[in-house]
N, C-alpha and C positions, 0 to 999 in steps of 0.2 A: 642592431644587425645591419651590416653593410649590404649593398646590393650584390656584391660578389658572393658573400656568404649565402644570401637568399637564393641566388641563382644556383649555387652549388647544392643547396639543400633540396631545391625542387628537382634538380637534375638526378639526385639520388632516388627520389620518389618515383621517377619515371622507369626505374629498373624493376619496380614491383608490377609485374604483368600477369596475365592469366597463365602464361606459359611458365613463369617463374615468380610465384607469389610470396615466397619467403626467403629471407637472406640472413646469414650470420654476419657479424660485424667484419671479421677478417676476410670472409668470402667476398663481401661487397667491396671492401677496401681494395682487394686484389683486382677485382673486376674493373673498377673505375680508376685504378692506379692512384689511390690516395692514401695518406697516412691513416692507419686504423683508429688512432685515438680521435682524429677529426671526425671520421665517420661515426664513431661511437657517440660523440657529443651531439651530433646532428640527429641521429636516430633516437637517442634517449630524450632529446627535446621534443621530437614529434610524439614520442610515447607519452610524455607528461601531458601533452595537449590533446591526446586521444586520437591522433592521426595514425599511430601505429600501436600495435600490441606486441608483447614479447611472449612467445610460447615458452612456458616454464620447463617443458621437457626438452625441447631442442635448443632453447635459448636463441632461436631465430626470430627475426621481426617479421610481422605481417601487417597488412592494412587494418586499421581500426574502424570502429563503428561510426566515427565521425564522417568518414567518406561515404558510408551508407546513407547517413542523414542528408549529406549534401547531394548525393545521387538522387534521393527521393525528391529533393527540392527542384533539381534540374528537370527531372522527369515531369513533375507537375507543371513547371513553366513551359516545357516543350511538349505539351500534350498533343501537339499537331500530328505526331507520328501515329497516334490512335485514330486520327481522322483518315489518314491515308493507308492504314493497315489493310482495310477491306479491299482497297484498290490494288494493292500489291499482291494480296492473296488471290484475287481474281486473275491478275496477270500471270501469276505462278500456275494457276489451274489451267489457263488457256494455253500456255507455252510448254508446261511440263518442266521448266527450268527454274533455277534459283533467281530471286529478284533482290537487287541491292539498292539501297539509298546511300549515296556517298557524299559526304560534305568535305569541306576544306579546313585544314588547320595549318596555317603557315605554308610551307612548301610541300605539305603532305596531303594526301587524300585520307579521309577517316571514315570507316564503316559506321554509319549511324543506325542503320536498321536493315534487316533482311528477312525474307521469307524463303525458307529452304525447300527445294524440290523434294517431292516424295519418291523420286526414282532412286533405284539402288545406287547407280553411279551418278554423282552430282558434284557440284562445286559449292564450297561453304567457306565463310570467314567468320571470325568472332567480331561482335560489336566492339568498336574501339580500335580495331586493327588499323594501323597507319601504313600507307604505301606511297611511294614517290609519285608525284603528279605527272611525271613524264612517262609512266609505264602503265599500260592497260587502258582500255576504252573509257571505263568509268572515271578515271583520273584525267585522261587527256582531253575529254570533252569539257571538263571544268577548266583546265589550263588554257584551252582554246579561246575562252571568253574572258580571260584576264587581260589586263593592259599589256601592251608590248614591253613596257618597262619591267613589269612583274615577271613576264615570261623570260626575259633575258636574265633577270636576277636569279631565276631558278636554274637556267641553263649554265650560267657562268660558274656555278658551284660544282658542276660536273654531272655527267650522266652515267652513273655506274650501272653496269649490266646486272639485271636481276636474273634473266635467262638469256639463251642465245638469240632470242627474238626481240629483246629489248632494244629500242631505238636509242643509240648512243651517239649518233652523228647529229650535230647541232643543226646543220643545214636541212637534213632530212626531217628532223623534228619540227623545224619551222614550217616546212612545206606541209607536213601532216596537220599541224594546227590550223593552218590557213584552209586546207581542204575540209577539215572537220567543221570549222565555223561556216564555210560556204554550204556544206551539206546539211548542217544542223544535227548531225549525229556522228558517232564514232564506232568503228568496228576493229577489233584486234584479235589476234590469235597468239597465245603463248608469250605475250610480252611481260606479264608478271608471274603467271603460273604456267608451267609447260603443259601443252596440249589442252589448254582451256581457252574457249572463245568468250568474247564479251561484246555486247552491242549496247551502246549507251546514248542517252539524250540529256540535254541540259534542263535544269529547272532554275527559275529566276525568282528573286524576292520581289517585294512590293515596289521597289525602286528600280526594277528591271536590271538588277545586278546579278551575276552568276551566284547561285546559292548552293546548288548540289547537282548531283546527276542521278538518273534512274537507269538501272542497267539489268540486262538479262545475261546470265553467264552459265556455262555448262561445258561438258566435254566436247572437244573439237569434232569427234567423229559424228556427232549428231547434227552438224550443219555442213556436211560434205556437199550437199546440193545447194546451188545458188538460190533456188526457189525458197529454201528453208530460211535463209537470211532475210529475204524480202517478207516472208510471212511473219517472222518474229518481229521485224521492224514495224510492221503495220500494227501489231498488237501493242508494241511498246509506245508508239506515237499516239495511239488512242488513249492509253493510260496517262501519257504525258500531258495531254490536253485536260483530262479530268483533274489531275493533281495540280496542274498549273492554275486551273480555275479555283481550286480550293485555296491555294497559296495566296491568290489575289483577294479572294473573299475574306480570308482571315488577316489580310495585310501582314503576312509574315515577312519579317526582315532578316531573321537568322534562326538557326536551330540551336 
């Protein structure tokens, strides 16, 4: 298998998401603008290897059990989320808002773990959701601690607006990142999801490299008072210290 074929095959797998978990051959071929016979060969190969299964009624392909097996292996390796779960739950209880642990995958932020608010109106994301690093506090606080070269490589690919509040001006984004790093935290409103606020702090690995972010997020109307932002930030920074101590104790290098 050539590297190009491998890349194409993996690209097709990325279309199997929680929002769209099954695909017909022609349906997927149309979506990715590929010849359906090529898509069929790739999907059938994945099926033979156990990575996909074909629903005999709909004839559509779905993720197979092999991904579940690999997922269990990754979970066992990355048991650290079990260590910080109580800390995130405590932060959720104190703030009344949803708490998110966001990592980095290439030029994207990825939701690694979250504790959902018990309030009726709340903000939520699915684990595995990927979002642009330039949009939203949980992502921008990660981007702020990347090298200048990496920041520029992200910006040069374009800053597409997610909402009307997304920062799409390169100079303004550069200024934002400088300010975030100076402050040690980030605050955004509506940059990724309309009318949603986010307050985030960085987390570092054992080598003092940016690893992830810890964030509080919820509806904008619940932080209309400046004092509320300060209050939430204090809770967040206290949790940051505890989680960072655990990261150092376990010598965590990556999730």
